[in-house]
C-alpha positions as CSV (number, residue, x, y, z in Angstrom):
1,M,81.1,-18.4,-71.1
2,T,83.2,-18.4,-67.9
3,V,83.6,-21.5,-65.7
4,A,82.8,-20.9,-62.0
5,S,86.2,-22.2,-60.8
6,D,87.8,-19.4,-62.9
7,I,85.6,-16.9,-61.3
8,R,86.3,-18.3,-57.8
9,A,90.0,-17.7,-58.3
10,K,89.6,-14.0,-58.7
11,T,89.7,-11.3,-56.0
12,P,86.6,-9.3,-55.0
13,D,88.0,-6.3,-56.9
14,E,88.5,-8.4,-60.0
15,L,85.0,-9.7,-59.6
16,S,83.5,-6.2,-59.3
17,T,85.4,-5.2,-62.5
18,M,84.2,-8.3,-64.3
19,L,80.6,-7.6,-63.3
20,L,80.9,-4.1,-64.5
21,D,82.2,-5.2,-67.9
22,L,79.6,-7.9,-68.2
23,R,76.8,-5.4,-67.5
24,K,78.2,-3.1,-70.2
25,E,78.3,-6.0,-72.6
26,Q,74.7,-6.9,-71.7
27,F,73.6,-3.3,-72.4
28,N,75.4,-3.2,-75.7
29,L,73.7,-6.5,-76.7
30,R,70.3,-5.2,-75.7
31,F,71.0,-2.1,-77.8
32,Q,72.1,-4.3,-80.7
33,R,68.9,-6.3,-80.5
34,A,66.7,-3.2,-80.4
35,T,68.3,-1.8,-83.5
36,G,68.4,-5.1,-85.4
37,Q,72.2,-5.4,-85.6
38,Q,72.6,-8.4,-83.3
39,E,74.5,-11.3,-84.9
40,N,75.2,-13.7,-82.1
41,T,72.0,-14.2,-80.2
42,S,73.3,-16.9,-77.9
43,R,75.7,-14.4,-76.4
44,V,72.8,-12.7,-74.5
45,K,72.1,-15.8,-72.6
46,A,75.8,-16.5,-71.9
47,V,76.3,-13.0,-70.6
48,R,73.2,-13.1,-68.3
49,R,74.4,-16.5,-66.8
50,D,78.0,-15.1,-66.3
51,I,76.5,-12.1,-64.5
52,A,74.5,-14.5,-62.3
53,R,77.7,-16.6,-61.6
54,V,79.7,-13.5,-60.5
55,K,76.9,-12.2,-58.3
56,T,76.4,-15.6,-56.7
57,I,80.1,-15.9,-55.8
58,L,80.3,-12.3,-54.5
59,A,77.3,-13.1,-52.3
60,E,78.8,-16.3,-51.0
61,R,82.0,-14.5,-50.1
62,T,80.0,-11.7,-48.3
63,R,78.0,-14.3,-46.3
64,A,81.2,-16.2,-45.4
65,A,82.9,-12.9,-44.2
66,A,79.8,-12.0,-42.1
67,K,79.9,-15.5,-40.4
68,V,83.5,-15.1,-39.2
């Protein structure tokens, strides 16, 4: 799990890369669940929330840039 303050310290490029990595991990976790190989079921929820955090911060920055 990632803390929002750690995410806010990153640049937009780093956030985009982080979002891509999280989406890949989410896909892999979904695939593991479908094949019955998933060990850490709580990771699914944590990854989903991390994706939401990154998307929220990216949206905040986009709105702030549009206001200026």
